[in-house]
N, CA and C atoms of all chains as a GROMACS GRO file, in nm:
protein
  600
    1MET      N    1  12.013   8.797  10.172
    1MET     CA    2  11.918   8.742  10.088
    1MET      C    3  11.848   8.784  10.247
    2ASP      N    4  11.791   8.725  10.313
    2ASP     CA    5  11.694   8.845  10.435
    2ASP      C    6  11.713   8.953  10.488
    3GLN      N    7  11.825   8.960  10.432
    3GLN     CA    8  11.857   9.124  10.493
    3GLN      C    9  11.832   9.240  10.347
    4LEU      N   10  11.834   9.204  10.274
    4LEU     CA   11  11.796   9.235  10.096
    4LEU      C   12  11.612   9.284  10.109
    5ARG      N   13  11.531   9.150  10.189
    5ARG     CA   14  11.398   9.129  10.176
    5ARG      C   15  11.385   9.209  10.239
    6ASP      N   16  11.403   9.198  10.433
    6ASP     CA   17  11.428   9.361  10.484
    6ASP      C   18  11.397   9.444  10.436
    7ILE      N   19  11.492   9.482  10.366
    7ILE     CA   20  11.536   9.623  10.297
    7ILE      C   21  11.400   9.702  10.156
    8LEU      N   22  11.431   9.620  10.121
    8LEU     CA   23  11.232   9.612   9.982
    8LEU      C   24  11.157   9.598  10.097
    9GLY      N   25  11.125   9.509  10.196
    9GLY     CA   26  10.982   9.516  10.232
    9GLY      C   27  10.987   9.696  10.370
   10GLY      N   28  11.092   9.732  10.382
   10GLY     CA   29  11.064   9.892  10.494
   10GLY      C   30  11.067   9.982  10.393
   11THR      N   31  11.119   9.933  10.284
   11THR     CA   32  11.132  10.031  10.178
   11THR      C   33  10.954  10.056  10.078
   12PHE      N   34  10.905   9.946  10.050
   12PHE     CA   35  10.729  10.008  10.002
   12PHE      C   36  10.655  10.008  10.176
   13MET      N   37  10.651   9.976  10.235
   13MET     CA   38  10.591  10.005  10.398
   13MET      C   39  10.598  10.154  10.382
   14LEU      N   40  10.719  10.214  10.399
   14LEU     CA   41  10.692  10.343  10.411
   14LEU      C   42  10.647  10.372  10.285
   15SER      N   43  10.707  10.393  10.162
   15SER     CA   44  10.610  10.459  10.107
   15SER      C   45  10.463  10.391  10.049
   16GLY      N   46  10.429  10.230  10.111
   16GLY     CA   47  10.274  10.319  10.149
   16GLY      C   48  10.230  10.376  10.204
   17MET      N   49  10.336  10.414  10.358
   17MET     CA   50  10.298  10.538  10.445
   17MET      C   51  10.214  10.685  10.349
   18MET      N   52  10.381  10.697  10.335
   18MET     CA   53  10.359  10.825  10.183
   18MET      C   54  10.253  10.846  10.124
   19PHE      N   55  10.184  10.760  10.107
   19PHE     CA   56  10.086  10.713  10.038
   19PHE      C   57   9.942  10.797  10.064
   20PHE      N   58   9.948  10.694  10.229
   20PHE     CA   59   9.886  10.752  10.290
   20PHE      C   60   9.833  10.915  10.382
   21ILE      N   61   9.970  10.874  10.425
   21ILE     CA   62  10.006  11.084  10.393
   21ILE      C   63   9.926  11.149  10.334
   22ALA      N   64   9.925  11.110  10.229
   22ALA     CA   65   9.908  11.231  10.068
   22ALA      C   66   9.758  11.169  10.073
   23GLY      N   67   9.728  11.080  10.075
   23GLY     CA   68   9.528  11.041  10.124
   23GLY      C   69   9.480  11.185  10.183
   24THR      N   70   9.586  11.128  10.299
   24THR     CA   71   9.467  11.170  10.387
   24THR      C   72   9.502  11.341  10.437
   25VAL      N   73   9.610  11.424  10.348
   25VAL     CA   74   9.583  11.531  10.329
   25VAL      C   75   9.546  11.601  10.300
   26GLY      N   76   9.519  11.577  10.129
   26GLY     CA   77   9.445  11.611  10.049
   26GLY      C   78   9.261  11.509  10.063
   27LEU      N   79   9.269  11.459  10.154
   27LEU     CA   80   9.073  11.435  10.221
   27LEU      C   81   9.065  11.577  10.306
   28LEU      N   82   9.194  11.661  10.345
   28LEU     CA   83   9.142  11.736  10.434
   28LEU      C   84   9.168  11.882  10.333
   29ARG      N   85   9.185  11.857  10.224
   29ARG     CA   86   9.281  12.013  10.174
   29ARG      C   87   9.213  12.022  10.061
   30PHE      N   88   9.125  11.876  10.049
   30PHE     CA   89   9.069  11.965   9.869
   30PHE      C   90   8.954  12.013   9.854
   31PRO      N   91   8.898  12.140   9.814
   31PRO     CA   92   8.777  12.177   9.800
   31PRO      C   93   8.626  12.090   9.797
   32ASP      N   94   8.614  12.001   9.727
   32ASP     CA   95   8.506  11.885   9.670
   32ASP      C   96   8.516  11.788   9.693
   33VAL      N   97   8.368  11.739   9.696
   33VAL     CA   98   8.423  11.600   9.756
   33VAL      C   99   8.423  11.501   9.635
   34TYR      N  100   8.449  11.589   9.531
   34TYR     CA  101   8.472  11.490   9.404
   34TYR      C  102   8.662  11.482   9.391
   35THR      N  103   8.683  11.561   9.426
   35THR     CA  104   8.784  11.573   9.420
   35THR      C  105   8.899  11.537   9.536
   36ARG      N  106   8.814  11.471   9.674
   36ARG     CA  107   8.830  11.433   9.751
   36ARG      C  108   8.840  11.300   9.734
   37LEU      N  109   8.721  11.258   9.706
   37LEU     CA  110   8.756  11.084   9.642
   37LEU      C  111   8.856  11.094   9.584
   38HIS      N  112   8.886  11.115   9.482
   38HIS     CA  113   8.987  11.114   9.432
   38HIS      C  114   9.138  11.088   9.504
   39ALA      N  115   9.138  11.212   9.635
   39ALA     CA  116   9.281  11.184   9.681
   39ALA      C  117   9.253  11.006   9.780
   40LEU      N  118   9.174  11.006   9.819
   40LEU     CA  119   9.081  10.888   9.912
   40LEU      C  120   9.131  10.762   9.855
   41THR      N  121   9.050  10.709   9.708
   41THR     CA  122   9.108  10.636   9.642
   41THR      C  123   9.273  10.566   9.585
   42LYS      N  124   9.372  10.644   9.590
   42LYS     CA  125   9.538  10.669   9.642
   42LYS      C  126   9.585  10.680   9.721
   43ALA      N  127   9.524  10.724   9.866
   43ALA     CA  128   9.527  10.599   9.986
   43ALA      C  129   9.526  10.455   9.941
   44ASP      N  130   9.423  10.425   9.916
   44ASP     CA  131   9.315  10.369   9.969
   44ASP      C  132   9.374  10.232   9.856
   45ASN      N  133   9.392  10.265   9.766
   45ASN     CA  134   9.496  10.076   9.655
   45ASN      C  135   9.615  10.112   9.706
   46LEU      N  136   9.672  10.278   9.657
   46LEU     CA  137   9.801  10.247   9.657
   46LEU      C  138   9.858  10.252   9.787
   47GLY      N  139   9.827  10.284   9.898
   47GLY     CA  140   9.851  10.308  10.014
   47GLY      C  141   9.878  10.216  10.106
   48LEU      N  142   9.748  10.094  10.038
   48LEU     CA  143   9.753   9.967  10.121
   48LEU      C  144   9.788   9.868  10.066
   49GLY      N  145   9.782   9.860   9.912
   49GLY     CA  146   9.902   9.776   9.832
   49GLY      C  147  10.017   9.796   9.863
   50LEU      N  148  10.101   9.906   9.852
   50LEU     CA  149  10.220   9.885   9.924
   50LEU      C  150  10.261   9.826  10.039
   51ILE      N  151  10.166   9.858  10.132
   51ILE     CA  152  10.187   9.798  10.266
   51ILE      C  153  10.194   9.673  10.232
   52ILE      N  154  10.054   9.627  10.177
   52ILE     CA  155  10.048   9.464  10.200
   52ILE      C  156  10.176   9.443  10.079
   53ILE      N  157  10.269   9.469  10.017
   53ILE     CA  158  10.346   9.437   9.932
   53ILE      C  159  10.432   9.363   9.989
   54SER      N  160  10.468   9.485  10.110
   54SER     CA  161  10.605   9.486  10.166
   54SER      C  162  10.594   9.357  10.299
   55LEU      N  163  10.441   9.320  10.360
   55LEU     CA  164  10.410   9.275  10.406
   55LEU      C  165  10.371   9.108  10.379
   56LEU      N  166  10.402   9.094  10.236
   56LEU     CA  167  10.398   8.958  10.093
   56LEU      C  168  10.566   8.964  10.134
   57ILE      N  169  10.633   9.060  10.070
   57ILE     CA  170  10.768   8.963  10.119
   57ILE      C  171  10.797   8.945  10.281
   58THR      N  172  10.785   9.017  10.298
   58THR     CA  173  10.881   8.906  10.473
   58THR      C  174  10.840   8.817  10.523
   59SER      N  175  10.659   8.773  10.475
   59SER     CA  176  10.588   8.733  10.534
   59SER      C  177  10.675   8.481  10.520
   60ASP      N  178  10.621   8.455  10.584
   60ASP     CA  179  10.682   8.305  10.595
   60ASP      C  180  10.617   8.211  10.558
   61SER      N  181  10.474   8.218  10.545
   61SER     CA  182  10.365   8.105  10.540
   61SER      C  183  10.335   8.130  10.419
   62ILE      N  184  10.331   8.055  10.296
   62ILE     CA  185  10.158   8.077  10.188
   62ILE      C  186  10.054   8.036  10.239
   63SER      N  187  10.006   8.083  10.340
   63SER     CA  188   9.838   8.077  10.351
   63SER      C  189   9.811   8.216  10.412
   64GLU      N  190   9.944   8.260  10.535
   64GLU     CA  191   9.925   8.407  10.561
   64GLU      C  192   9.946   8.518  10.432
   65ASP      N  193  10.023   8.467  10.297
   65ASP     CA  194  10.014   8.570  10.178
   65ASP      C  195   9.868   8.515  10.078
   66LEU      N  196   9.804   8.422  10.135
   66LEU     CA  197   9.685   8.397  10.003
   66LEU      C  198   9.588   8.526  10.096
   67LYS      N  199   9.626   8.482  10.256
   67LYS     CA  200   9.502   8.568  10.314
   67LYS      C  201   9.496   8.755  10.304
   68LEU      N  202   9.638   8.743  10.326
   68LEU     CA  203   9.678   8.918  10.227
   68LEU      C  204   9.658   8.957  10.137
   69VAL      N  205   9.646   8.889  10.066
   69VAL     CA  206   9.612   8.909   9.900
   69VAL      C  207   9.466   8.922   9.942
   70LEU      N  208   9.397   8.839   9.969
   70LEU     CA  209   9.211   8.850   9.956
   70LEU      C  210   9.184   8.948  10.047
   71ILE      N  211   9.247   8.960  10.132
   71ILE     CA  212   9.209   9.095  10.220
   71ILE      C  213   9.210   9.296  10.093
   72TRP      N  214   9.338   9.248  10.018
   72TRP     CA  215   9.354   9.319   9.963
   72TRP      C  216   9.240   9.319   9.798
   73LEU      N  217   9.256   9.226   9.806
   73LEU     CA  218   9.141   9.193   9.708
   73LEU      C  219   8.989   9.287   9.736
   74LEU      N  220   8.974   9.232   9.815
   74LEU     CA  221   8.833   9.303   9.916
   74LEU      C  222   8.820   9.430   9.964
   75VAL      N  223   8.897   9.484   9.981
   75VAL     CA  224   8.976   9.660   9.959
   75VAL      C  225   8.912   9.747   9.858
   76ILE      N  226   9.003   9.634   9.790
   76ILE     CA  227   9.011   9.726   9.621
   76ILE      C  228   8.907   9.718   9.623
   77MET      N  229   8.800   9.593   9.620
   77MET     CA  230   8.662   9.604   9.524
   77MET      C  231   8.521   9.659   9.610
   78SER      N  232   8.590   9.688   9.740
   78SER     CA  233   8.519   9.834   9.802
   78SER      C  234   8.507   9.949   9.773
   79GLY      N  235   8.652   9.944   9.781
   79GLY     CA  236   8.642  10.098   9.786
   79GLY      C  237   8.623  10.104   9.647
   80SER      N  238   8.642  10.081   9.533
   80SER     CA  239   8.645  10.108   9.386
   80SER      C  240   8.488  10.168   9.383
   81SER      N  241   8.394  10.040   9.414
   81SER     CA  242   8.252  10.048   9.419
   81SER      C  243   8.151  10.175   9.494
   82ALA      N  244   8.230  10.202   9.641
   82ALA     CA  245   8.225  10.220   9.695
   82ALA      C  246   8.233  10.404   9.653
   83SER      N  247   8.313  10.419   9.587
   83SER     CA  248   8.334  10.559   9.592
   83SER      C  249   8.265  10.543   9.419
   84TYR      N  250   8.229  10.484   9.306
   84TYR     CA  251   8.113  10.545   9.199
   84TYR      C  252   8.031  10.579   9.276
   85LEU      N  253   7.962  10.527   9.403
   85LEU     CA  254   7.790  10.495   9.445
   85LEU      C  255   7.777  10.660   9.467
   86VAL      N  256   7.942  10.637   9.612
   86VAL     CA  257   7.955  10.834   9.675
   86VAL      C  258   7.913  10.918   9.548
   87ALA      N  259   8.008  10.896   9.464
   87ALA     CA  260   7.963  11.013   9.294
   87ALA      C  261   7.831  11.060   9.260
   88ARG      N  262   7.836  10.872   9.220
   88ARG     CA  263   7.707  10.908   9.121
   88ARG      C  264   7.586  10.914   9.224
   89THR      N  265   7.549  10.959   9.356
   89THR     CA  266   7.478  11.023   9.433
   89THR      C  267   7.465  11.186   9.481
   90ALA      N  268   7.621  11.189   9.479
   90ALA     CA  269   7.635  11.336   9.505
   90ALA      C  270   7.664  11.432   9.369
   91LEU      N  271   7.631  11.325   9.234
   91LEU     CA  272   7.586  11.410   9.098
   91LEU      C  273   7.442  11.468   9.077
   92HIS      N  274   7.373  11.342   9.128
   92HIS     CA  275   7.193  11.362   9.154
   92HIS      C  276   7.126  11.456   9.248
   93ARG      N  277   7.212  11.421   9.362
   93ARG     CA  278   7.157  11.579   9.432
   93ARG      C  279   7.215  11.651   9.399
   94GLY      N  280   7.307  11.716   9.305
   94GLY     CA  281   7.305  11.845   9.280
   94GLY      C  282   7.424  11.870   9.383
   95VAL      N  283   7.467  11.803   9.421
   95VAL     CA  284   7.652  11.878   9.495
   95VAL      C  285   7.763  11.887   9.345
   96GLU      N  286   7.793  12.061   9.311
   96GLU     CA  287   7.859  12.134   9.247
   96GLU      C  288   8.012  12.076   9.207
   97PRO      N  289   8.006  12.039   9.096
   97PRO     CA  290   8.175  12.033   9.135
   97PRO      C  291   8.276  12.129   9.146
   98TRP      N  292   8.399  12.162   9.131
   98TRP     CA  293   8.476  12.242   9.189
   98TRP      C  294   8.513  12.338   9.082
   99ARG      N  295   8.475  12.499   9.061
   99ARG     CA  296   8.577  12.547   8.938
   99ARG      C  297   8.608  12.650   9.004
  100LYS      N  298   8.783  12.640   8.944
  100LYS     CA  299   8.857  12.761   8.977
  100LYS      C  300   8.784  12.866   8.942
  101GLN      N  301   8.831  12.967   9.096
  101GLN     CA  302   8.726  13.072   9.043
  101GLN      C  303   8.826  13.209   8.980
  102MET      N  304  11.352   9.426  11.301
  102MET     CA  305  11.365   9.588  11.281
  102MET      C  306  11.224   9.550  11.158
  103MET      N  307  11.222   9.462  11.093
  103MET     CA  308  11.047   9.509  11.026
  103MET      C  309  10.936   9.518  11.167
  104ASN      N  310  10.974   9.414  11.273
  104ASN     CA  311  10.878   9.482  11.400
  104ASN      C  312  10.859   9.609  11.415
  105VAL      N  313  10.976   9.646  11.464
  105VAL     CA  314  10.992   9.805  11.466
  105VAL      C  315  10.967   9.867  11.407
  106LEU      N  316  10.958   9.882  11.260
  106LEU     CA  317  10.959   9.964  11.124
  106LEU      C  318  10.772   9.909  11.151
  107SER      N  319  10.671   9.864  11.151
  107SER     CA  320  10.571   9.786  11.143
  107SER      C  321  10.506   9.866  11.213
  108VAL      N  322  10.561   9.838  11.411
  108VAL     CA  323  10.483   9.948  11.491
  108VAL      C  324  10.493  10.078  11.457
  109ILE      N  325  10.620  10.121  11.427
  109ILE     CA  326  10.645  10.289  11.412
  109ILE      C  327  10.510  10.340  11.299
  110VAL      N  328  10.461  10.260  11.161
  110VAL     CA  329  10.391  10.317  11.086
  110VAL      C  330  10.260  10.260  11.131
  111ALA      N  331  10.237  10.169  11.222
  111ALA     CA  332  10.106  10.173  11.223
  111ALA      C  333  10.085  10.298  11.336
  112THR      N  334  10.147  10.338  11.412
  112THR     CA  335  10.142  10.484  11.488
  112THR      C  336  10.148  10.600  11.416
  113VAL      N  337  10.140  10.579  11.312
  113VAL     CA  338  10.146  10.715  11.206
  113VAL      C  339  10.076  10.724  11.136
  114LEU      N  340   9.984  10.583  11.104
  114LEU     CA  341   9.837  10.592  11.042
  114LEU      C  342   9.729  10.620  11.106
  115LEU      N  343   9.768  10.582  11.286
  115LEU     CA  344   9.622  10.621  11.364
  115LEU      C  345   9.674  10.759  11.397
  116ILE      N  346   9.755  10.843  11.425
  116ILE     CA  347   9.754  10.972  11.369
  116ILE      C  348   9.721  11.030  11.250
  117LEU      N  349   9.698  10.973  11.164
  117LEU     CA  350   9.633  10.993  11.012
  117LEU      C  351   9.481  11.006  11.049
  118ILE      N  352   9.451  10.867  11.156
  118ILE     CA  353   9.282  10.828  11.180
  118ILE      C  354   9.219  10.967  11.210
  119ALA      N  355   9.354  11.044  11.356
  119ALA     CA  356   9.302  11.125  11.388
  119ALA      C  357   9.258  11.237  11.350
  120LEU      N  358   9.377  11.245  11.235
  120LEU     CA  359   9.375  11.419  11.167
  120LEU      C  360   9.202  11.360  11.049
  121GLY      N  361   9.169  11.221  11.007
  121GLY     CA  362   9.061  11.207  10.945
  121GLY      C  363   8.937  11.262  11.052
  122LEU      N  364   8.898  11.245  11.159
  122LEU     CA  365   8.799  11.318  11.216
  122LEU      C  366   8.768  11.458  11.201
  123LEU      N  367   8.893  11.566  11.110
  123LEU     CA  368   8.868  11.700  11.097
  123LEU      C  369   8.779  11.687  10.992
  124ARG      N  370   8.783  11.613  10.914
  124ARG     CA  371   8.685  11.583  10.756
  124ARG      C  372   8.553  11.542  10.834
  125ILE      N  373   8.515  11.478  10.904
  125ILE     CA  374   8.358  11.410  10.996
  125ILE      C  375   8.370  11.557  11.049
  126LEU      N  376   8.399  11.672  11.108
  126LEU     CA  377   8.395  11.783  11.173
  126LEU      C  378   8.358  11.866  11.063
  127TRP      N  379   8.412  11.888  10.927
  127TRP     CA  380   8.359  12.025  10.874
  127TRP      C  381   8.335  11.939  10.743
  128GLY      N  382   8.305  11.867  10.712
  128GLY     CA  383   8.311  11.830  10.618
  128GLY      C  384   8.086  11.889  10.588
  129PRO      N  385   8.084  11.993  10.472
  129PRO     CA  386   7.982  12.065  10.468
  129PRO      C  387   7.844  11.905  10.450
  130THR      N  388   7.859  11.812  10.356
  130THR     CA  389   7.803  11.759  10.282
  130THR      C  390   7.833  11.583  10.361
  131PRO      N  391   7.684  11.508  10.383
  131PRO     CA  392   7.742  11.369  10.432
  131PRO      C  393   7.810  11.304  10.355
  132ALA      N  394   7.838  11.315  10.268
  132ALA     CA  395   7.917  11.268  10.136
  132ALA      C  396   8.122  11.225  10.209
  133ASP      N  397   8.087  11.345  10.238
  133ASP     CA  398   8.233  11.381  10.260
  133ASP      C  399   8.258  11.350  10.428
  134ARG      N  400   8.127  11.333  10.535
  134ARG     CA  401   8.168  11.242  10.649
  134ARG      C  402   8.177  11.030  10.573
  135MET      N  403   8.105  11.023  10.473
  135MET     CA  404   8.099  10.873  10.471
  135MET      C  405   8.230  10.867  10.434
  136LEU      N  406   8.347  10.994  10.328
  136LEU     CA  407   8.517  11.022  10.321
  136LEU      C  408   8.523  10.924  10.381
  137ALA      N  409   8.536  11.003  10.456
  137ALA     CA  410   8.631  11.013  10.644
  137ALA      C  411   8.588  10.849  10.682
  138ALA      N  412   8.500  10.824  10.659
  138ALA     CA  413   8.468  10.657  10.735
  138ALA      C  414   8.528  10.587  10.629
  139GLN      N  415   8.526  10.603  10.519
  139GLN     CA  416   8.574  10.491  10.426
  139GLN      C  417   8.716  10.474  10.466
  140LEU      N  418   8.789  10.638  10.466
  140LEU     CA  419   8.916  10.659  10.457
  140LEU      C  420   8.991  10.561  10.600
  141PHE      N  421   8.880  10.567  10.741
  141PHE     CA  422   8.922  10.441  10.825
  141PHE      C  423   8.919  10.330  10.811
  142GLY      N  424   8.807  10.302  10.796
  142GLY     CA  425   8.810  10.124  10.671
  142GLY      C  426   8.959  10.133  10.631
  143SER      N  427   8.971  10.144  10.531
  143SER     CA  428   9.092  10.087  10.484
  143SER      C  429   9.254  10.176  10.599
  144THR      N  430   9.232  10.274  10.645
  144THR     CA  431   9.382  10.260  10.747
  144THR      C  432   9.332  10.175  10.864
  145GLY      N  433   9.214  10.081  10.888
  145GLY     CA  434   9.277  10.020  11.012
  145GLY      C  435   9.243   9.905  10.999
  146VAL      N  436   9.231   9.842  10.817
  146VAL     CA  437   9.297   9.751  10.795
  146VAL      C  438   9.436   9.730  10.811
  147ALA      N  439   9.489   9.890  10.710
  147ALA     CA  440   9.651   9.897  10.712
  147ALA      C  441   9.680   9.861  10.837
  148ILE      N  442   9.664   9.908  10.916
  148ILE     CA  443   9.697   9.931  11.130
  148ILE      C  444   9.704   9.808  11.186
  149LEU      N  445   9.567   9.742  11.117
  149LEU     CA  446   9.562   9.593  11.240
  149LEU      C  447   9.698   9.504  11.147
  150LEU      N  448   9.644   9.571  11.010
  150LEU     CA  449   9.784   9.458  10.948
  150LEU      C  450   9.948   9.480  10.986
  151LEU      N  451   9.975   9.589  10.951
  151LEU     CA  452  10.123   9.614  11.086
  151LEU      C  453  10.111   9.565  11.209
  152LEU      N  454   9.993   9.582  11.292
  152LEU     CA  455  10.021   9.538  11.424
  152LEU      C  456  10.027   9.427  11.455
  153GLY      N  457   9.903   9.307  11.350
  153GLY     CA  458   9.974   9.151  11.346
  153GLY      C  459  10.118   9.170  11.369
  154ARG      N  460  10.183   9.238  11.213
  154ARG     CA  461  10.269   9.155  11.178
  154ARG      C  462  10.406   9.212  11.292
  155GLY      N  463  10.396   9.312  11.366
  155GLY     CA  464  10.425   9.412  11.444
  155GLY      C  465  10.498   9.322  11.577
  156THR      N  466  10.384   9.229  11.617
  156THR     CA  467  10.363   9.199  11.753
  156THR      C  468  10.375   9.004  11.747
  157GLU      N  469  10.332   8.981  11.554
  157GLU     CA  470  10.396   8.795  11.582
  157GLU      C  471  10.246   8.758  11.643
  158THR      N  472  10.172   8.852  11.597
  158THR     CA  473  10.021   8.798  11.671
  158THR      C  474   9.937   8.746  11.528
  159GLU      N  475   9.930   8.673  11.432
  159GLU     CA  476   9.882   8.647  11.276
  159GLU      C  477   9.805   8.630  11.314
  160SER      N  478   9.666   8.624  11.373
  160SER     CA  479   9.518   8.636  11.417
  160SER      C  480   9.433   8.769  11.375
  161LEU      N  481   9.530   8.911  11.391
  161LEU     CA  482   9.474   9.053  11.441
  161LEU      C  483   9.453   9.019  11.212
  162GLN      N  484   9.512   8.935  11.129
  162GLN     CA  485   9.483   8.951  10.973
  162GLN      C  486   9.311   8.918  10.918
  163ASP      N  487   9.264   8.816  11.024
  163ASP     CA  488   9.133   8.798  11.039
  163ASP      C  489   9.050   8.936  11.100
  164VAL      N  490   9.051   9.010  11.184
  164VAL     CA  491   8.997   9.068  11.206
  164VAL      C  492   8.967   9.184  11.098
  165ALA      N  493   9.103   9.186  11.040
  165ALA     CA  494   9.186   9.300  10.915
  165ALA      C  495   9.053   9.260  10.795
  166LEU      N  496   9.006   9.145  10.759
  166LEU     CA  497   8.932   9.051  10.675
  166LEU      C  498   8.795   9.123  10.732
  167VAL      N  499   8.784   9.105  10.856
  167VAL     CA  500   8.622   9.147  10.922
  167VAL      C  501   8.632   9.304  10.855
  168PHE      N  502   8.732   9.408  10.891
  168PHE     CA  503   8.718   9.529  10.851
  168PHE      C  504   8.672   9.568  10.708
  169ALA      N  505   8.734   9.471  10.604
  169ALA     CA  506   8.745   9.519  10.512
  169ALA      C  507   8.598   9.465  10.477
  170LEU      N  508   8.558   9.379  10.462
  170LEU     CA  509   8.394   9.302  10.495
  170LEU      C  510   8.284   9.403  10.526
  171LEU      N  511   8.342   9.492  10.640
  171LEU     CA  512   8.222   9.590  10.708
  171LEU      C  513   8.220   9.689  10.669
  172ALA      N  514   8.337   9.733  10.548
  172ALA     CA  515   8.356   9.863  10.497
  172ALA      C  516   8.288   9.856  10.396
  173VAL      N  517   8.279   9.801  10.336
  173VAL     CA  518   8.167   9.809  10.163
  173VAL      C  519   8.024   9.821  10.228
  174VAL      N  520   7.941   9.753  10.342
  174VAL     CA  521   7.851   9.729  10.376
  174VAL      C  522   7.816   9.823  10.490
  175SER      N  523   7.896   9.915  10.498
  175SER     CA  524   7.804  10.051  10.616
  175SER      C  525   7.852  10.139  10.458
  176THR      N  526   7.921  10.176  10.354
  176THR     CA  527   7.876  10.285  10.272
  176THR      C  528   7.793  10.261  10.142
  177VAL      N  529   7.739  10.086  10.119
  177VAL     CA  530   7.653  10.058  10.030
  177VAL      C  531   7.529  10.104  10.146
  178ALA      N  532   7.532  10.082  10.240
  178ALA     CA  533   7.401  10.125  10.339
  178ALA      C  534   7.387  10.266  10.377
  179PHE      N  535   7.498  10.317  10.361
  179PHE     CA  536   7.432  10.482  10.373
  179PHE      C  537   7.373  10.524  10.199
  180VAL      N  538   7.503  10.478  10.119
  180VAL     CA  539   7.460  10.538   9.939
  180VAL      C  540   7.281  10.511   9.981
  181ARG      N  541   7.262  10.362   9.961
  181ARG     CA  542   7.071  10.307   9.930
  181ARG      C  543   6.992  10.388   9.994
  182ARG      N  544   7.032  10.367  10.148
  182ARG     CA  545   6.900  10.413  10.235
  182ARG      C  546   6.885  10.548  10.276
  183LEU      N  547   7.034  10.563  10.331
  183LEU     CA  548   7.014  10.713  10.374
  183LEU      C  549   7.007  10.857  10.283
  184TRP      N  550   7.085  10.860  10.134
  184TRP     CA  551   7.184  10.950  10.115
  184TRP      C  552   7.115  10.913  10.005
  185VAL      N  553   7.016  10.930   9.983
  185VAL     CA  554   6.974  10.808   9.885
  185VAL      C  555   6.929  10.972   9.723
  186ARG      N  556   6.928  10.924   9.593
  186ARG     CA  557   6.875  10.980   9.470
  186ARG      C  558   6.764  11.058   9.479
  187PRO      N  559   6.722  11.144   9.417
  187PRO     CA  560   6.609  11.235   9.452
  187PRO      C  561   6.483  11.163   9.426
  188LYS      N  562   6.560  11.074   9.327
  188LYS     CA  563   6.447  10.953   9.238
  188LYS      C  564   6.401  10.807   9.308
  189GLU      N  565   6.521  10.804   9.367
  189GLU     CA  566   6.508  10.673   9.452
  189GLU      C  567   6.394  10.681   9.544
  190ALA      N  568   6.477  10.817   9.600
  190ALA     CA  569   6.331  10.859   9.683
  190ALA      C  570   6.173  10.918   9.692
  191ARG      N  571   6.190  10.887   9.538
  191ARG     CA  572   6.018  10.902   9.526
  191ARG      C  573   5.979  10.788   9.526
  192GLU      N  574   6.050  10.708   9.382
  192GLU     CA  575   6.049  10.617   9.385
  192GLU      C  576   5.971  10.487   9.525
  193ARG      N  577   6.026  10.483   9.588
  193ARG     CA  578   6.045  10.401   9.738
  193ARG      C  579   6.007  10.463   9.818
  194GLY      N  580   5.975  10.561   9.812
  194GLY     CA  581   5.896  10.623   9.970
  194GLY      C  582   5.987  10.645  10.052
  195ILE      N  583   6.110  10.662  10.048
  195ILE     CA  584   6.182  10.660  10.134
  195ILE      C  585   6.208  10.855  10.165
  196HIS      N  586   6.225  10.844  10.299
  196HIS     CA  587   6.205  10.993  10.361
  196HIS      C  588   6.394  10.957  10.377
  197GLY      N  589   6.460  11.022  10.244
  197GLY     CA  590   6.588  11.041  10.309
  197GLY      C  591   6.654  11.118  10.340
  198SER      N  592   6.772  11.156  10.421
  198SER     CA  593   6.833  11.264  10.426
  198SER      C  594   6.812  11.423  10.382
  199THR      N  595   6.802  11.549  10.407
  199THR     CA  596   6.796  11.698  10.337
  199THR      C  597   6.881  11.703  10.301
  200THR      N  598   7.053  11.719  10.327
  200THR     CA  599   7.111  11.770  10.303
  200THR      C  600   7.153  11.805  10.174
   0.00000   0.00000   0.00000
């Protein structure tokens, strides 16, 4: 049972790391503010979420679990409002979406 | 085993933060730089949580909580004060950034 928890936790942690890598590579390679924002939200929500799931699985106390879930909710809410605000302001300031030439 | 894996993943995320600095260098608009800052916030939270688990220092989770709170405040301050929409800049008389 303990080994199963460790294996599951390790799997979730590694997939969270893959999403972080994908999000950062997207932030570096995408051609436009809006597409970079899209890549960023994947790293933000999925990457951090999977890592927190792996920490939840392998944690020992309930209070630590609650704190982790609280951190996760905060990051999700802050990420979503921040990305909406940045995209709206970029649109109003005239940043053109990238079109495929 | 989980401790070693946590520290390894935290190191990989640290390298990703260093790569995010490239976007701060290149980004044509200030929004790109703010997006990289947002990435730093989330990745920093993940690094702190992983290091807290890896070194069995549970107090690092409180630091991660503070990071998560500061990240939203910094982005909202950027959007509402520095990089404002033209309509808001006229209404409030803010001389926002002109990029």
